[in-house]
C-alpha positions in Angstrom: 82.8 3.5 53.2 83.9 1.7 56.3 80.7 3.5 57.9 78.6 1.1 55.8 79.8 -2.0 57.3 79.1 -0.6 60.8 76.2 -2.4 62.6 73.4 -0.9 64.3 74.0 -0.5 68.1 71.2 -3.0 68.6 73.4 -5.9 67.4 74.1 -8.0 70.3 72.5 -5.4 72.5 71.4 -7.2 75.9 68.6 -4.5 76.3 67.1 -5.2 73.2 63.4 -5.8 73.2 60.3 -5.5 70.8 59.8 -1.8 69.9 63.1 -0.6 71.6 64.0 1.6 68.5 61.4 4.4 69.6 63.1 4.8 73.0 66.8 4.0 72.5 69.0 7.1 72.3 72.1 5.0 70.9 69.9 3.8 68.1 68.6 7.3 67.4 72.3 8.8 67.5 73.3 6.0 65.0 70.4 6.4 62.7 70.9 10.2 62.4 74.6 9.9 61.8 73.9 7.1 59.2 71.2 9.2 57.3 73.8 12.0 57.2 76.3 9.8 55.6 73.9 8.4 53.2 72.9 12.0 52.3 76.5 12.8 51.5 77.0 9.7 49.6 73.9 10.6 47.5 75.4 14.1 46.9 78.8 12.6 45.7 77.0 10.3 43.4 75.1 12.9 41.8 78.4 14.9 41.3 80.3 12.0 39.9 77.2 11.2 37.7 77.1 14.7 36.1 81.0 14.7 35.6 80.7 11.3 33.9 77.8 12.6 31.6 80.0 15.8 30.6 83.0 13.5 30.0 81.0 11.1 28.0 79.5 13.9 25.7 83.1 15.3 25.2 84.2 11.9 24.0 81.1 11.4 21.8 81.9 14.8 20.1 85.5 13.9 19.5 84.5 10.4 18.1 81.9 12.2 15.7 84.8 14.0 14.1 86.7 10.9 13.5 84.2 9.0 11.8 83.3 11.6 9.4 79.6 11.6 10.3 
């Protein structure tokens, strides 16, 4: 997740001024790439969460048999 550590292109930008995000092509490109990466991260997180839930249920079923309940 090195991309999360990347700073926006406006960091130390000499052309920076109030409202420049609306007209800055570098910022627009960076933001679109970041949004895509965040979207992928959310999808991976959902898959991992589902896999964890499946594993947790399997463990619970095994433990239920051991306790005699």
